[in-house]
N, C-alpha and C positions, 0 to 999 in steps of 0.2 A: 806083627802089627798090633798096636794098642786097640783096646776095646771101642774107644771113642773115634780113633782114626778109621777103624773098621766101619763103625757106625756111619761116620761121614760118607764113606764110599758107597756104601750098601743101603743106606736108609734105615737100618735097623735101629732098635732102641737100646739104650744101656739103662736097665732097671736099677732102681735103688733097692739093695737087699736088706739094709738095716740102718738104722739111724739111733745112736746110742748117745747118752748125755751123762756128764759127771760134774760135781761142784766141789770146789777145794777153797777152804778159807785159810789165808796165810797171814800170820801176825805182821804188823809193820815192824821196822827195825827199832822204833821209838814211836811214842805217840805223835800223831800229826793232825794239823788243823789249818784250816784257811779262813776266810773272812766270815763264814756263816756255819761251819760244820767241823766237828772233831771225830777222828776214828782212830782205832787201834788195829784193825784188820781189813783185808780186801778179800772177796770172794770172786774166784775165777770160775766160770762156767765153761766147760769144754764139750764140744759136739764132734763126733765122729760119724761120716756118711760112708758106708760101703757100697760101691758100685762098679760093676765091670771089673772086678779084680783088683781095684785100689781103694785106698782108705782116706777119704778127705778129712781135714782137720780144720775146725774153726772155734771161735771163743768169743766171749763177751765178759765185761766184768759188771757186777750187780749184786742182786739178792739170789739166794738158792731157789727162790720161788720162780725164777726164770727157767730153771732146770726142770722144775715140776711141770711147768707149762710145755715145755719142749716135749717131755716124756708122755704127758697126757694128751696133748692136742696135735702137736706137729709130728711127731715120729710115726704114729699110725697113719696120718694122713699121706705121708710121703712114701710108704711102703709100696714097692711096685710100679712107682711112677718113673718117668724118664729123666735120668740125672742131666741129660744134656740140655734140656729146655728149662734153664734157670729162670728165666722172665716168667714163664708158667708156674714154675714151683713157688715163685715170689708171690704171685697173685693168688695162687691156691692158699698160701699160708696167711695172707691178709684177710682173705675171705673166711677162713676157719676161725680167725681171732675176732671177727666182727663185733660179736656180742661179748667178748672179753674185754676188748679194747686194744687197739694197735698202738696208739702212742704210749711211750714210757715202756713198761715191762714186756709188752707184747712186742714191741719193736726190737727189744734187746734180744728176745727169744728168737725172733725171725734172723736178726743179724748173725748170731752165731751159726745157724744153720745155713743161711745163705753163704757165709764165707767158707764153711766145709764143703759145699757144693762146687764153689769155684775153685778150691783148692784140689778137689777130686778131679775137675775136668782139666785142669793144667797138668796134673800128674798123668792122666791118661794120654795126653799129647806128648808128655816127656818134657815139658818146657816150664821155666819159672813163670809165676803168675804175670809179673810185669811183661814178659814177652807175649804171653797170650793176650793180654789186654792191650799191648802195643804202647811202647814207651815215648813219652814226651821229653824224657831227660834220663840220663844214666844213673844219676844220684840226686840226692835231695839234702838240703841243709837241715840239720837236726839242732834243736836248741834245748840246752839243759833247763829242766822245770823242776822246781822244788822250793826251797826257801820258805818252809812252812811258818806260820805264825807261832807255832810251839817252839821254833828254833830260837835260841839266844843269838846274840849278834856274832859272836865269835863263830858259832856253828853256821850260821847264814853265810858269813863271809868266806868261810873254808870251803863250804860247798860250791857256791857260785864261782869264787876264784879258781877253784880246781877246774871247772868246767871251762873257764876263760883261758886257762893256760894249755888246757888240751886242744885249743884251736876252734872252739866254738865261736861263732859270731854274735850270738844272742844268747842270754840267760834270762830266766824268769823266777820272780819270787811271789809270795802270797802277801797280800795287804787286806786291811778291812776291819781289824779288831778294835783299833784306837788311832784316830788320826794323827795325834802328836807322836805317838810311838811309831807308826807307819813313816812318818817323815824321817825320823832318826834312823830306822832301819834302812830306807832307801838310800840316804846320805852314805852310810857305812857300806852298803853293797856296791854303790857307785864307785867308791874309793877301792874297794877290793878288786874289781873286775877291769880296771883301766879303760881301754878304748873298746871293750866289748859293749854291745848294746844291752841295755836294761829294759826288760819288760816287768810289768806288774799286772797282778790279777786279783781283783776284789771280790770275785764270786757273788757280785750282786750286793755287796754289803752296805754300801753308801746311798744316802739320799741323793737327789740330783744337786742340790746345793752343795752338799759335802763333796760330790764327786768333782764338781767344777773347781771348787778351792783346791782339791788334792790334784787335779790335773795341772794346775799352774805350778804347785809346789814340787811335783814330780818332774815336770819338765825342767825345771831349773836344775835338776840333778841328772839330766840326760836321760830320762826315761822316753822311749820311743813307741811304746805299746801299752795301752791301758784296756785291759780284758775285763768285761763285765763291771764297769764302774757303777752300774745300776743293774737291777734285775733285768735279765734278758727277756722278760715279758713286759717290761716298760719300754715300748717301742719309741714313745715321745720322748723319754728321757734319753735313750741311746741317740736319737737323732740330735737332741739337743747338746750332747756331749760331742758328737761328731762335728757338729757346726761350729761349736765354741772352744774346743780344745786347741791347745797351742799348735802351731804349725811344726810339723814333723812328728806328731804324736798320732798313731793309728787308734782307733776304737775298734775292738773286736768282740764278737760274741757268736754264740751257735752251738756250743759243745752239747747243750741238751736237747737239741732238735731231734725229732722221730720221724717227721713226715715232711714231704716237699712244701706243702702250704706254709709250714712254719718258716722254712729257709726262705721262701719267696718274700714273706713280710720282713724278714731281717736285712735282705739285700739293699733296701732302700735306706737303711739307717746305720749301717756300719761301714767302715773302711775295709776291713777283713772280715771274711766270713770263716767261721770255724764249724767243722763237722767231725762226727765221732762215728767210725764204721761199726763200733760195738752197739751204737744206739739208734743209728738212722737207718736200719734196714740192710746192714752188712755192705758188701762190695757192690750189690746192685744199687742200693740206696745212695751209697757215697758218690759213685759215678753220676747218678742223676743230679746230685748237689753241684758236682763240678760242672755239669752242662748248664744248670742255671746260672753259675758264676761266670761261666764263658759267655753266655748271652748278654750278661750285664757288664762285662769287664772288671769283676771284683775278685781279688786274690782269694785263695782258699788255703787254709791252714789246717792240718789234722790235730785232733785231741787225743792225746794219751795212746795207749796200745800200740807201741812202735813197731812191733813185728808185723802187725796186720796192716799198718798204714804205709810200711816201707814201699812195697810193690805199687800200692794205689797212688801214693804222692808222685811216684816216678811216672805213672801213666797220666794223672790228672793234667789237663791242659793249663789250668790255673793254680796248680800246686806251688806254693811258696816256700814252705818249710813244715817241718815235722816236730812234734812235741816228744821230747826225751824225758818223760816224766819219772822221777826218781822212783816212786812206789812201783810202777809197772816195769820198770827197767830192772828193779831188783827181782821181781817175781818171774820175768820172762829170762833173764839170764840164768836164774836158778833152775827154773823147770822146763825150758825150751831148747831142745837141742837144735843148733843152727842159729842161735841169736846173734844178730850183728851189732858190733860196736862201731860208733864213728870213728872215722880217721881224719884228723883236721877239720872237725865239724862236719863232715860229709858222710851220709849213709848210702851205701851201694847195695842193691840186692844181691843174693847168692845166686849161683848157677843151679842150685837144687831145685828140682820141679816143684811146682805148687808155690804155697806161701814161702817155702824154704825153712820152715821150722816144724817140729814134732814135739808133742808132749813126752817129757820123761816120766813115764807112768810110775816107775818105781820110786822115783824121788818125790813124786806128787802124792802118793799115797798116804803118806802121814798127815797130810792136810785134808783128806777127804772129809766132807761134811756127812754126818750121820744121816 
Protein backbone atom coordinates (compact mmCIF):
# COMPACT_ATOMS: atom_id res chain seq x y z
CA UNK A 1 0.00 0.00 0.00
CA UNK A 2 1.39 3.43 -0.97
CA UNK A 3 2.18 6.03 1.68
CA UNK A 4 -0.65 8.40 0.78
CA UNK A 5 -3.13 5.53 0.40
CA UNK A 6 -2.12 4.42 3.86
CA UNK A 7 -2.42 7.99 5.14
CA UNK A 8 -5.91 8.29 3.73
CA UNK A 9 -6.97 5.15 5.61
CA UNK A 10 -5.20 5.86 8.89
CA UNK A 11 -5.15 9.66 9.04
CA UNK A 12 -1.35 9.75 9.35
CA UNK A 13 0.77 12.49 7.79
CA UNK A 14 3.04 12.17 4.77
CA UNK A 15 5.93 14.50 5.57
CA UNK A 16 8.04 16.28 2.99
CA UNK A 17 11.59 15.02 3.44
CA UNK A 18 13.40 17.25 0.95
CA UNK A 19 12.87 19.93 -1.69
CA UNK A 20 15.60 20.42 -4.29
CA UNK A 21 15.85 22.84 -7.21
CA UNK A 22 18.08 23.09 -10.28
CA UNK A 23 18.23 25.51 -13.21
CA UNK A 24 19.24 24.73 -16.77
CA UNK A 25 19.75 27.21 -19.62
CA UNK A 26 19.22 25.67 -23.06
CA UNK A 27 20.21 27.60 -26.21
CA UNK A 28 17.54 27.93 -28.89
CA UNK A 29 18.12 26.08 -32.18
CA UNK A 30 18.39 29.56 -33.77
CA UNK A 31 17.62 33.15 -32.73
CA UNK A 32 13.95 33.61 -31.86
CA UNK A 33 11.80 36.72 -31.55
CA UNK A 34 8.19 37.86 -31.32
CA UNK A 35 6.57 41.28 -31.57
CA UNK A 36 8.33 42.71 -28.51
CA UNK A 37 11.23 40.45 -27.45
CA UNK A 38 14.26 38.57 -28.80
CA UNK A 39 16.01 35.59 -27.15
CA UNK A 40 18.69 32.99 -27.79
CA UNK A 41 18.20 30.70 -24.77
CA UNK A 42 15.50 29.49 -22.40
CA UNK A 43 15.97 28.67 -18.71
CA UNK A 44 14.19 25.65 -17.22
CA UNK A 45 13.81 25.54 -13.42
CA UNK A 46 13.23 22.02 -12.06
CA UNK A 47 11.95 21.14 -8.57
CA UNK A 48 11.90 17.72 -6.91
CA UNK A 49 9.90 17.07 -3.74
CA UNK A 50 10.66 13.88 -1.81
CA UNK A 51 7.85 12.63 0.46
CA UNK A 52 6.67 9.24 1.61
CA UNK A 53 9.09 7.32 -0.58
CA UNK A 54 8.33 9.04 -3.91
CA UNK A 55 9.94 11.95 -5.73
CA UNK A 56 7.63 14.53 -7.24
CA UNK A 57 8.73 16.48 -10.33
CA UNK A 58 7.68 20.04 -11.22
CA UNK A 59 9.07 22.83 -13.35
CA UNK A 60 8.73 26.35 -14.68
CA UNK A 61 10.39 28.48 -17.34
CA UNK A 62 11.89 31.84 -16.43
CA UNK A 63 15.03 33.21 -14.82
CA UNK A 64 17.37 31.30 -12.52
CA UNK A 65 16.39 33.84 -9.85
CA UNK A 66 13.27 31.70 -9.39
CA UNK A 67 15.54 28.82 -8.36
CA UNK A 68 17.29 31.05 -5.83
CA UNK A 69 13.90 32.03 -4.39
CA UNK A 70 12.80 28.40 -4.12
CA UNK A 71 16.03 27.31 -2.43
CA UNK A 72 16.16 30.24 -0.02
CA UNK A 73 12.49 30.75 0.87
CA UNK A 74 10.26 27.84 -0.10
CA UNK A 75 12.37 24.71 0.41
CA UNK A 76 13.09 25.41 4.13
CA UNK A 77 9.44 26.36 4.68
CA UNK A 78 8.15 23.03 3.36
CA UNK A 79 10.46 20.72 5.30
CA UNK A 80 8.49 18.26 7.48
CA UNK A 81 5.14 19.66 6.29
CA UNK A 82 2.34 17.36 5.13
CA UNK A 83 2.65 16.68 1.39
CA UNK A 84 -0.99 15.61 1.23
CA UNK A 85 -2.40 19.02 2.07
CA UNK A 86 -1.48 20.87 -1.12
CA UNK A 87 -3.90 23.80 -0.64
CA UNK A 88 -2.34 24.45 2.77
CA UNK A 89 1.16 24.28 1.29
CA UNK A 90 0.07 26.70 -1.45
CA UNK A 91 -1.16 29.19 1.15
CA UNK A 92 2.04 28.72 3.17
CA UNK A 93 4.15 29.62 0.13
CA UNK A 94 2.05 32.67 -0.74
CA UNK A 95 2.31 33.92 2.83
CA UNK A 96 6.10 33.37 2.90
CA UNK A 97 6.50 35.40 -0.28
CA UNK A 98 4.27 38.28 0.84
CA UNK A 99 7.10 40.77 1.31
CA UNK A 100 9.04 39.44 -1.68
CA UNK A 101 6.04 39.71 -4.00
CA UNK A 102 3.84 36.90 -5.26
CA UNK A 103 2.98 38.16 -8.79
CA UNK A 104 5.64 37.40 -11.38
CA UNK A 105 8.77 35.67 -10.11
CA UNK A 106 7.20 34.59 -6.81
CA UNK A 107 4.28 32.90 -8.57
CA UNK A 108 6.66 31.13 -10.95
CA UNK A 109 8.61 29.74 -7.99
CA UNK A 110 5.38 28.61 -6.33
CA UNK A 111 4.23 27.05 -9.61
CA UNK A 112 7.20 24.71 -9.88
CA UNK A 113 6.86 23.54 -6.28
CA UNK A 114 3.09 23.13 -6.51
CA UNK A 115 3.45 20.99 -9.64
CA UNK A 116 6.00 18.78 -7.87
CA UNK A 117 3.61 18.30 -4.93
CA UNK A 118 0.78 17.22 -7.24
CA UNK A 119 3.10 14.90 -9.14
CA UNK A 120 4.18 13.31 -5.84
CA UNK A 121 0.59 12.85 -4.72
CA UNK A 122 -0.44 11.14 -7.96
CA UNK A 123 2.62 8.89 -7.74
CA UNK A 124 1.72 7.88 -4.20
CA UNK A 125 -1.69 6.77 -5.46
CA UNK A 126 -0.03 5.12 -8.45
CA UNK A 127 -2.24 6.95 -10.98
CA UNK A 128 -1.73 9.51 -13.76
CA UNK A 129 -2.33 13.08 -12.65
CA UNK A 130 -5.27 13.37 -15.07
CA UNK A 131 -6.91 10.45 -13.27
CA UNK A 132 -6.26 11.95 -9.85
CA UNK A 133 -7.80 15.26 -10.92
CA UNK A 134 -10.66 13.64 -12.81
CA UNK A 135 -10.89 13.87 -16.58
CA UNK A 136 -13.28 16.06 -18.51
CA UNK A 137 -11.92 14.51 -21.74
CA UNK A 138 -9.51 11.76 -22.77
CA UNK A 139 -7.32 13.95 -24.95
CA UNK A 140 -6.83 17.59 -25.94
CA UNK A 141 -6.24 19.24 -29.32
CA UNK A 142 -2.73 20.68 -29.68
CA UNK A 143 -1.87 23.62 -31.90
CA UNK A 144 1.57 24.12 -33.40
CA UNK A 145 3.08 27.38 -32.17
CA UNK A 146 6.17 29.12 -33.49
CA UNK A 147 6.47 31.12 -36.69
CA UNK A 148 8.83 33.56 -35.00
CA UNK A 149 9.34 37.03 -36.45
CA UNK A 150 13.00 36.11 -36.87
CA UNK A 151 12.01 33.45 -39.44
CA UNK A 152 12.12 34.08 -43.16
CA UNK A 153 9.04 33.31 -45.24
CA UNK A 154 10.30 29.90 -46.37
CA UNK A 155 11.14 28.86 -42.81
CA UNK A 156 7.81 30.12 -41.55
CA UNK A 157 5.84 28.24 -44.20
CA UNK A 158 7.83 25.04 -43.77
CA UNK A 159 7.24 24.95 -40.02
CA UNK A 160 3.53 25.78 -40.10
CA UNK A 161 2.95 23.62 -43.15
CA UNK A 162 4.55 20.58 -41.51
CA UNK A 163 2.27 20.94 -38.50
CA UNK A 164 -0.76 21.21 -40.77
CA UNK A 165 0.30 18.09 -42.67
CA UNK A 166 0.67 16.21 -39.36
CA UNK A 167 -3.04 16.67 -38.66
CA UNK A 168 -3.09 19.73 -36.40
CA UNK A 169 -6.28 21.73 -36.78
CA UNK A 170 -4.64 25.03 -35.74
CA UNK A 171 -1.19 26.64 -36.06
CA UNK A 172 0.10 29.94 -34.68
CA UNK A 173 2.68 32.48 -35.83
CA UNK A 174 4.22 35.60 -34.29
CA UNK A 175 3.48 39.10 -35.62
CA UNK A 176 4.04 42.65 -34.42
CA UNK A 177 7.37 43.83 -35.80
CA UNK A 178 6.11 45.64 -38.92
CA UNK A 179 2.51 45.90 -40.10
CA UNK A 180 3.32 45.59 -43.81
CA UNK A 181 5.70 42.69 -43.28
CA UNK A 182 3.15 41.02 -41.02
CA UNK A 183 0.49 41.19 -43.72
CA UNK A 184 2.82 39.55 -46.25
CA UNK A 185 3.89 36.82 -43.83
CA UNK A 186 0.29 36.04 -42.88
CA UNK A 187 -0.69 35.68 -46.55
CA UNK A 188 2.23 33.33 -47.14
CA UNK A 189 1.40 31.25 -44.04
CA UNK A 190 -2.27 30.98 -45.03
CA UNK A 191 -1.31 29.57 -48.41
CA UNK A 192 1.07 27.06 -46.80
CA UNK A 193 -1.43 25.52 -44.36
CA UNK A 194 -4.48 25.09 -46.56
CA UNK A 195 -7.64 24.51 -44.53
CA UNK A 196 -5.86 24.47 -41.15
CA UNK A 197 -6.89 27.43 -38.98
CA UNK A 198 -4.32 30.21 -38.60
CA UNK A 199 -3.70 31.96 -35.27
CA UNK A 200 -1.54 35.09 -34.81
CA UNK A 201 0.14 36.41 -31.65
CA UNK A 202 1.32 40.03 -31.42
CA UNK A 203 2.57 39.82 -27.81
CA UNK A 204 1.06 43.26 -27.17
CA UNK A 205 3.10 44.98 -29.88
CA UNK A 206 0.35 46.99 -31.58
CA UNK A 207 -1.46 50.18 -30.61
CA UNK A 208 -5.24 49.97 -30.52
CA UNK A 209 -5.70 51.53 -33.96
CA UNK A 210 -2.96 49.39 -35.49
CA UNK A 211 -4.54 46.28 -34.01
CA UNK A 212 -7.97 47.16 -35.39
CA UNK A 213 -6.55 47.61 -38.89
CA UNK A 214 -4.54 44.40 -38.62
CA UNK A 215 -7.57 42.45 -37.43
CA UNK A 216 -9.38 43.28 -40.68
CA UNK A 217 -6.32 42.45 -42.80
CA UNK A 218 -5.69 39.19 -40.97
CA UNK A 219 -9.34 38.12 -41.17
CA UNK A 220 -9.18 38.51 -44.95
CA UNK A 221 -6.54 35.75 -44.87
CA UNK A 222 -8.55 33.42 -42.66
CA UNK A 223 -7.04 34.24 -39.26
CA UNK A 224 -9.41 33.04 -36.52
CA UNK A 225 -7.41 33.92 -33.37
CA UNK A 226 -5.70 37.21 -32.50
CA UNK A 227 -3.63 36.88 -29.34
CA UNK A 228 -2.58 39.94 -27.36
CA UNK A 229 -3.33 42.42 -30.16
CA UNK A 230 -2.52 45.10 -27.58
CA UNK A 231 -0.88 44.82 -24.18
CA UNK A 232 -2.73 42.44 -21.87
CA UNK A 233 -2.67 45.25 -19.30
CA UNK A 234 -4.74 47.42 -21.66
CA UNK A 235 -8.16 46.09 -20.67
CA UNK A 236 -10.04 48.79 -22.54
CA UNK A 237 -8.01 48.04 -25.66
CA UNK A 238 -8.73 44.33 -25.45
CA UNK A 239 -12.42 45.04 -24.96
CA UNK A 240 -12.38 47.32 -28.02
CA UNK A 241 -10.77 44.59 -30.13
CA UNK A 242 -13.15 41.91 -28.86
CA UNK A 243 -16.16 44.08 -29.70
CA UNK A 244 -14.95 45.27 -33.10
CA UNK A 245 -12.89 42.39 -34.50
CA UNK A 246 -14.40 40.63 -37.52
CA UNK A 247 -16.87 37.84 -36.89
CA UNK A 248 -15.14 34.53 -36.40
CA UNK A 249 -11.96 36.03 -34.91
CA UNK A 250 -11.34 35.29 -31.21
CA UNK A 251 -9.38 37.76 -29.06
CA UNK A 252 -7.18 35.98 -26.51
CA UNK A 253 -4.89 36.97 -23.62
CA UNK A 254 -3.83 35.87 -20.15
CA UNK A 255 -0.45 34.13 -20.46
CA UNK A 256 1.28 36.57 -18.08
CA UNK A 257 -1.29 36.13 -15.31
CA UNK A 258 -0.04 35.26 -11.81
CA UNK A 259 -3.06 35.73 -9.56
CA UNK A 260 -6.81 35.17 -9.74
CA UNK A 261 -7.75 38.89 -9.63
CA UNK A 262 -5.75 39.39 -12.85
CA UNK A 263 -7.68 36.63 -14.61
CA UNK A 264 -10.98 37.87 -13.22
CA UNK A 265 -10.38 41.27 -14.85
CA UNK A 266 -9.55 39.66 -18.19
CA UNK A 267 -12.65 37.48 -18.25
CA UNK A 268 -14.84 40.37 -19.30
CA UNK A 269 -12.64 41.55 -22.16
CA UNK A 270 -11.47 38.47 -24.10
CA UNK A 271 -13.18 35.68 -26.03
CA UNK A 272 -10.70 33.03 -24.84
CA UNK A 273 -8.68 33.19 -21.62
CA UNK A 274 -5.14 31.84 -21.57
CA UNK A 275 -3.33 30.58 -18.49
CA UNK A 276 0.13 29.20 -17.88
CA UNK A 277 0.56 26.76 -14.98
CA UNK A 278 4.27 27.63 -14.83
CA UNK A 279 3.30 31.23 -13.96
CA UNK A 280 -0.11 31.24 -12.27
CA UNK A 281 0.59 29.10 -9.20
CA UNK A 282 1.04 25.67 -10.73
CA UNK A 283 -1.72 23.10 -10.87
CA UNK A 284 -3.59 24.61 -7.92
CA UNK A 285 -3.63 28.03 -9.58
CA UNK A 286 -4.50 26.69 -13.03
CA UNK A 287 -7.50 24.76 -11.77
CA UNK A 288 -8.72 27.90 -10.01
CA UNK A 289 -8.52 29.79 -13.31
CA UNK A 290 -10.54 27.02 -14.95
CA UNK A 291 -13.19 27.44 -12.24
CA UNK A 292 -13.39 31.16 -13.05
CA UNK A 293 -13.79 30.34 -16.74
CA UNK A 294 -16.44 27.76 -15.96
CA UNK A 295 -18.44 30.24 -13.91
CA UNK A 296 -18.44 32.73 -16.80
CA UNK A 297 -18.68 30.26 -19.70
CA UNK A 298 -15.34 31.38 -21.21
CA UNK A 299 -13.06 28.89 -23.03
CA UNK A 300 -9.61 28.25 -21.52
CA UNK A 301 -6.45 27.60 -23.53
CA UNK A 302 -3.07 26.69 -22.01
CA UNK A 303 0.13 28.61 -22.74
CA UNK A 304 3.41 26.77 -23.49
CA UNK A 305 4.91 23.97 -21.28
CA UNK A 306 3.00 21.16 -23.04
CA UNK A 307 4.00 18.32 -20.70
CA UNK A 308 2.69 20.15 -17.64
CA UNK A 309 -0.53 21.25 -19.31
CA UNK A 310 -1.48 17.95 -20.93
CA UNK A 311 -3.11 16.37 -17.84
CA UNK A 312 -4.50 19.74 -16.75
CA UNK A 313 -6.22 20.40 -20.06
CA UNK A 314 -7.77 16.95 -19.96
CA UNK A 315 -9.16 17.80 -16.50
CA UNK A 316 -10.17 21.43 -17.17
CA UNK A 317 -13.92 21.77 -17.75
CA UNK A 318 -13.43 24.75 -20.07
CA UNK A 319 -10.27 23.46 -21.76
CA UNK A 320 -10.28 24.06 -25.52
CA UNK A 321 -6.74 23.46 -26.80
CA UNK A 322 -3.09 23.26 -25.74
CA UNK A 323 -0.16 25.26 -27.11
CA UNK A 324 2.53 23.03 -28.62
CA UNK A 325 5.23 25.72 -28.49
CA UNK A 326 8.32 25.02 -30.61
CA UNK A 327 10.90 26.15 -28.06
CA UNK A 328 9.41 24.17 -25.16
CA UNK A 329 8.63 21.13 -27.32
CA UNK A 330 12.29 21.01 -28.32
CA UNK A 331 13.46 21.26 -24.69
CA UNK A 332 10.96 18.80 -23.23
CA UNK A 333 11.40 16.22 -25.98
CA UNK A 334 15.16 16.43 -25.37
CA UNK A 335 15.20 16.42 -21.57
CA UNK A 336 11.95 14.78 -20.38
CA UNK A 337 11.56 11.03 -20.37
CA UNK A 338 7.96 10.25 -21.31
CA UNK A 339 7.37 13.33 -23.48
CA UNK A 340 4.20 12.92 -25.56
CA UNK A 341 3.85 13.82 -29.25
CA UNK A 342 0.43 14.56 -30.78
CA UNK A 343 -1.21 12.03 -33.08
CA UNK A 344 -3.44 13.60 -35.73
CA UNK A 345 -3.37 16.82 -33.74
CA UNK A 346 -4.48 15.23 -30.46
CA UNK A 347 -2.46 14.76 -27.26
CA UNK A 348 -3.37 12.05 -24.78
CA UNK A 349 -1.80 11.59 -21.32
CA UNK A 350 0.29 8.50 -20.80
CA UNK A 351 -0.57 5.81 -18.25
CA UNK A 352 2.50 6.64 -16.17
CA UNK A 353 1.84 7.85 -12.60
CA UNK A 354 1.99 11.58 -11.95
CA UNK A 355 2.69 14.07 -14.71
CA UNK A 356 4.00 11.22 -16.82
CA UNK A 357 7.42 12.78 -17.40
CA UNK A 358 10.75 12.77 -15.57
CA UNK A 359 13.88 14.85 -16.05
CA UNK A 360 16.73 13.08 -17.86
CA UNK A 361 19.27 14.31 -15.34
CA UNK A 362 22.36 13.16 -17.25
CA UNK A 363 21.19 14.78 -20.46
CA UNK A 364 20.31 18.00 -18.63
CA UNK A 365 23.60 18.27 -16.78
CA UNK A 366 25.45 20.04 -19.63
CA UNK A 367 22.91 22.87 -19.47
CA UNK A 368 23.11 23.42 -15.71
CA UNK A 369 23.44 27.07 -14.66
CA UNK A 370 26.51 27.92 -12.58
